[in-house]
N, C-alpha and C positions, 0 to 999 in steps of 0.2 A: 677092681676091689677097694671097699675105703679102708684104710688105717686109722688104726684106733689114737694117733698122735699124729701131730702133723707133719708132712716131709718136710726131713731136714738136708739140709745142709752142712758138714763142717769143712771148712776149710785153714788148713796150715800152710802158712805164708809168711812172706820175711815181710810182708807188706799190710799188715791190717786194714789197713786204713782205707783202702782200694776196696773195703766191701760193707755196705752191696752194693757202692757204686754208681750203677745206671741200673742197678735191680731193685735200686728204690722209689724208681718210680713207674709211670704209666702200668700197664697191667699187672707188671711184678712186679714194683709197689704197692699198689690199692691191695693184693693181695696177700703180700706181705704185714704192713700194716690189719688185716683185717682175721692175722692167723692162720690164716690157710697153709705158709710155710714159715720154716723158720731157717733162720741163716746164722753162723756161726763161727767168726774172724779167729784164728788162732796163732800168735805170734810164733813160728819155732826157734826166735833168740831169748824166750824164757823156759827154753830146756838148754841152753847153754848152760856150760860150768865154768868157766875163768874168766877174770874181772873185765877182758875186756869184748865178755860174751863173739866168742869166735865161734863160726857156724861151719865156713869152710878152710880149704885146704890146698898144697899144691897137688897136680892129679901124680899120681902112682907110674912111674915108668917114666916121667917127664912130658913133659908139651903145655898149649897156652892155659892162660884163663885157670879158677880155681873152680873145684868141686864141693858142694855141699856132705859134711863127717857124715857119718855111719852113726855112729854117738851118739849124735846132737839130731838128728831123724829122729831117730830110735825112740831116742827117748819121749819128742816132740808127739808119734805119735798115738806112743803106749798112753803118755798123761788124757788125750783125748778122749781114752778109753771107750773107744764103740765097741758096740756088738754086733756080735760075731757077722747076725747077716745082714750087716752094713757092706756095701760093697766099698771096697779100698782102691780108689785111681789117682792115677798118678798123669799129667797134663806133657805128654812129652810129642816131641816128631817122628818120634821113629815106634808112636805107637800102630793101633787096629785104627783105624780112621771110624771116624763117629760117624755111624747111622741114627735115622730116624728110626729104627727098629730100637737100638740100643737103649736110645734115651728113652723111647715109650718103655721099656723095661724099667732102666730106672727112675722113671715117674710114679710107676705102678710100684717099688719097694718104698721103704723108711725112708731110704735118703742114702748118700754118699759118706764119705769122705773124701776130700781132693786134695792131692797134694802137689802143690805149685814149686815146683825148679828154680832156678836160677844159676847165675854162671852159666860152668859146662858139662853141668847136668847133677846129678844125687849120684854118692855108692851105690853099688848095684846089690853088693848085698844088704842095705835098708829092704829094695824091691823084693828079691828074692828071699828073706825072712819075715816080711809083713805083711806080704801077698800083692803085693801094688799090682793091679790091673795098667795094661799102659795105653794112653785114649789120646789121638791126635785126634787135632778137629783141621788141617790139612797138612800141605807138604812143605810147608815154611816156616822157618825159625822164630820164633817171637822171644820178647829182653827178657821174660819170664810163663810163667804157668800161670798168672794172674786174670791175663785176658782169653785166655783158654780156659779157663775156671769160668768163669762168666760167661760166656756161650755156650756152653753145658748146662748151666745156671737155668738158665731163662731159657732156653730148648725144652728143659722136663718142666719149668714151673709153669710153661702157660697148658701143658694139659695136663696139670691135676683139676681134678672136678672142683667146678663154680672157680676157674680162673678166667675162663673164657665166658665169653658175653655169649656164644650161642654156640654149643652143644657141636655140631654139626662145621664150626670154624675146624675145626682141629683134624679133620678127616679127609675136606678135600684141596688138602695142599701137597708141593712139592714132596716128593721120597713115601709119601702116605701109604701109593702102594706098588711103590718101586716107578713112578714116571714124573717128571718137571709137571709143573702145574703147567696150563691153560689158561691164556691172555687175559683178563680182569677187564672188564668194560664200566660206566656207568655217564650220567649224567655232566654237561650238557649232550645230546643225540651226537650232533653236528659241533665237531668242533678240526678249526680249523681245513673245514673240506672233507676230514674225515668221519664217515659213520661209523655207529656201532652193526657190528655184523647184524644183519637182518633175525637173522634164527635167534639168537638173548633175544628178539621184541616179537617174537610170533607167539609164545603163550603155551608153545607145543613143549613141554617137557621132554619125550623123549630124543626128540629132537637135538633140543637144547643137550642136553648129558649125550650124546650121540658128538654131538659135535667140537664139544668139549675133550669125549674121550678121544678125538681124532687129532686136534692138534695140543693133546700133549703127548701122543704116542710120535707124533710129526719135531712135534720140541726135543723129547730123548731123544730119538738116530738120531740128528744134528748136532746137539750141541753138549749130551751125552755117552757115546755110542759104548762106554761103558756098563753103564745099564741099561740099555737098551737091548745087548745081549743077553741079559738076565733073563730076561720076562718069555713067556713060555707062548712056543711059538702059536697054541692052540690058543693065545686072546687075540680079542678081536684086532683084525690089520694085522696083525704081527707076522702071520707066515709072506702074506701078500706082499709087504712093504721087500723095498731095498737094502739095503744095509747101508750106512754110512759108513767111507773111512774110518778106519779108525785116529784119534789124536791121542797125546797124550794130556789127563783128565788131573787135575791136586783130585789127594784121595779123602 
């Protein structure tokens, strides 16, 4: 569905100078310049009320670090005047893992508000009262939400109509159908003694598709048993393939 206005990302951060950053180059950068999407980075400190522009305070109950204040962050969210239909996201290691399916949903909408936390996190009351959806890009901790926000925005922007050079480019990738992507090859035909698999140069499109599917299934079973377990048993080759022992994986 085509949006009446460009897809827009509104980012609340203590470091607005980090945006657009890498999003200003390559595919995303060209699309930004041509008006296919927009980004607005808003400084949370602009909503501070004291002369020191304080945005954090010590954790209630004690403990190390600092916590973003509820009153300041809530005021920053309110000042952004986000339309009700736009998702409100908080980049957080305790959030639900970001998936390609969720990225596709976000790309089809008007664009999200993204809150970038810092320090030990943000006051829970802001999450509750402002309806923030916590989103994680992996089981690790970053210094702040900005890098995670850049990753989320990039994943969405590349799916916007007109951004990628070939429409099929976004449909035959890792996670697009629940599987990891198959191996890719290109010229030269012979590289350090290794040939491109013969099937890929056979000209038989059915055989190429079958090879790619088999490769995707094998890689997924070996590297992401969590994803493989979600593939329906009726899928090609699924029923007859031996399950790979489960390993702990990032979300």
